[in-house]
N, C-alpha and C positions, 0 to 999 in steps of 0.2 A: 197557650200558643199565641193568642191575639196580643198579649202583652209583649211577648218576645219579638213578634213581627214589628210591632209598634216601636220597640226600642231600636231595632236595627235600622228602621226607616228614619227615625229621629237622629240617630248618630250619623247616618249618611248625610242627612240634610245639614246638620251642624258642621260637619267637615267640609261640605260643599260651600257653605256660606263663608267659612274661614278662608278657603282657597280663593273664593270669589273676591273677597276683600283685598287679598294680596294682588290678584290680577287687576283690580280696579286702579290700584295705586302704582303698580309696577309692571303691568303686562305679564308676559310669561315668566320673567325673572322674579317678579313679585309673588306670583302664585307658587313658584318653586321655593322661594324663601319662606313663605307662609307654611308650606308643607313641611319644610325642614324644621322650622320652629316647633311645630306641633309634634313632630317625631321626637325631638330632643326633650321637650317638656314631658311628654308621655313616658319616655324612657325613665326619667327621674322619678315620676310618680309611681311607675311600675315597681321600682325597687324600694322606695322609701315611704310610701303612703301609710303602711301599717305602723312604722316607728313614729311618724308624725302624729297619727291619731292616738296612739297609746300615750304619748307624752302630753298631748293636749288634754286628754281625759284624766290625767293624773292617776293612771291605773298602774298597779304593781302585779307582777307574776305571783301566783300562789301554788303551793304544793297540794297534793290530793288530801292530806290529812287536815288541811285548813278548810277546804270546801268539798267534803266527800260527796254530798248530794249532787252538786253541780258537776263534778267529775263523772259521777255515775250516769247522770242524764246525758251529758255530752258524749260520753263513750258509747252509750247505747244508740243514740241518734246517729252518730257517725257510722256505726256499723250498719244500721238500717239504710242509710243514704249512700253507703259504699264510698266513703271518703276518709282521709286520715283524720285522726283526732286533733283538733286545733289546740293551740296554747290557750291557757285560761288565765284571765286577769281579774283583779278585784279593785273596785273603786269604793273607797270608804266615804260614801255619801248617803244621806237618808232618803233621797228621792228614788222611787222605783224606776229603774231604767236599765238598758243593756244595749250593746252594739257588737257587731262583728267587723273585722277588717282583715286585709291581706290580699295579695295580688292573685292568689289561686288557692285551691284546697290544701296544697302541701305547705303553704306559707301563710296560714291563717291564725287568727286569734279571736277569742270571744271574751268580752268584758261584762261583768255584772256588778251592780251596785249593792251595797248593804241593804238599801231600801227594798229592792225587788226580791231579795232572798227572804226578808222578813215578812213581806206582804203577800206573796204568792203561795198557793198550795203547791204540792209536788206536781200535779197534773198541769197547773197553769204555768209553772216555771218550765216544765217540759215543752209546752206549747210555744212559749216565748223563745226558748233556745232552739226549737225546731225552725222557727221563723228566721233566726239569726244564721243558723247553719245553711238554710236555703239560700240566703244571700251569698254565702261563701261558695256553695256548690254551683250556683248560677253565675258566679263571677260578677255579681252586681257591684261589689266594691271597686273592682277594676273599671267596669263600665262607667260608674259614676265619677271616678277619678279622671278618666279620660275626658268625659263630657265637661267637667269643671275646668280642667286644664285647657282644653280647646277654647272654652269661653273666656278664660282669663287671658290667654295668649292672643285671642282675637282682639280684645279691648286694647291690650298693649300694642299690638302690631298696627292697628288702625290709627291710634293716636300718634305713634312714632312716624308712620308714613304720612299722616296729615301734616304734622308740624315740619317734617322734612320737605314736603312739597311747597310749604309757604315761602321758602327762600328762592324758589325758581319760578319762572313764568309758566303759567298754565295756558296751553294753546286752546283749550276748550272754553276759556273765559268763565262767565258767570255760571254756565251749566255745569262745568267741571267742578267749580267751587261748591255748588249746591250738592252735587253727587258726593263729593268728598266729605262734607259735613254730615250728610245723611248716613254715610258709611260709618263715621265715627260714633254717631249717636244711636242709630237704629240697629246696626249689626250686633253690637254687644247686647242690646236689649232683647233682640230676637234670640240670640244665643242663650241668654239667661232663661227665657221662657221655655225654649226647647229643653234645656238642661233640667228644669223643674219637671217638665212633662216626663222625661226619661226616668227621673228619680221616683216619681209617683207611680209610674207603670211598674217599676221594679219592686216597689213596696207592696202593691197589690199582688204581684206574682209571688213574693216571698210569703205573704199571708196564705195564699192558695197552696203553695208547695209545702209549707209547714203544716197546714191543716191536713193535707193528704198524708204526710209522714206519720202524724200522730193518730189520724183517723178521727179527730175531734175538733171540727171547726168551731163548735160552740164553746169549747174550753178556751180556745184562743180569743174568742169574742169576749168571754168573761174576764180574761186577763187584760185585754185592751180597755175594758171598762174601768178596771182598777187603775190602770196606768193613766187614764183620762183624769180620774179624780186625784191621784197622787201627784202627778206632774203639775196640776193646777194649783196645789196648795203648798208644795214643798219645793223651795228653790234649789238650784244646783249651779255650782261654779265650774264651768267647763269651757275650754278653748274653742274658738270657732272652727278649727281644723277637724274637730271630732263631733261638733254639735249636730251636723246633718246625718251622721251615721246612726244615731240612737234610734231605737224603735219608736220612741215618743219624743216630742219636742222638749228638750231639757230647759228651755227658756220660758215655758208657759207661766211659771210662778214668778212673774216680774211685778214690780211695783207699778202703779198707774203711770208714774212719770217715765219709767223705763219702757213700758208698753207704748206710750205716746212716741218716744224716740224711735222705736223699732216698727212702728205701724206700717210704714211703706215697705220695708224689707220683708215683713211677714206676709205681705201680699204674694210674695214669690216663695211660699213655703215649699220645702223639698218633700214634705209628707202630705198625703191626702188626709182630710179630717178623720179622726178616729171613728166618729159615728158612721161615716160612709164605709169605712173598713168593716165595722161590726155588721152593718147591713148586708154587705157582700158575703160575709161569713155565714150569716143566718140564712141567706138565700142558698148558699152552698150546702148547708146542712139539710135543707128541704129539697135539694135536687134541682133548684132553678138554675144554678150556675154549674 
């Protein structure tokens, strides 16, 4: 419940900042324009986010005879969670990983890698898939897509409005110029931090919901430990559009040079550290949470 309340509050704050940037540059008309841009962007994301993620992950649809165990687990979990059975996709990659996508439970998909099928026991794979179906049931993919879209639109709108204002006289003089620059630099940064906070809150909630569904928080903790080791040593080639959806960071097994290049961006990781997630699951198993 606390994670859900936090998510609603952060989404409201993110939307408020976006509309506020519009108002700063264009008054009431600017605020309405910002709101319109957000609606259009989110409508596109609502319909096409699953297709973009599947394509970026290089996943292909599979029939039940190809992955009977995965189909059996997903069907059983969907029944327990009272939701439609999502489409199932396979990623031919040795890294253990999985993700879910889709705007709602009726239009959802779950993708698993060859590595996660080979590495996990039946109970651990069930725990991982329960986590992913929790994302679908809680509409986390839609929430995350909306947050990401508002953040991107905010950056675009702020820069567009700033450069548009450079060609006309600013009645507020230096103060207005400083405010405009602050909006261009600070607003997108704040939006990014809020978006990361939303994503991390939803990840904790999916861990909790998945563990409740299976009744085995320690099994999910064990699976996460394997993911921590596997993603650290086995690289994976995946597009940025899908990278944040995976249960574990697919970019962990980078070379030292690559890690150096991505050091700043990894400060804003969309996932909480796996050791922290494991600690929460262990506390959940003992009744602390």
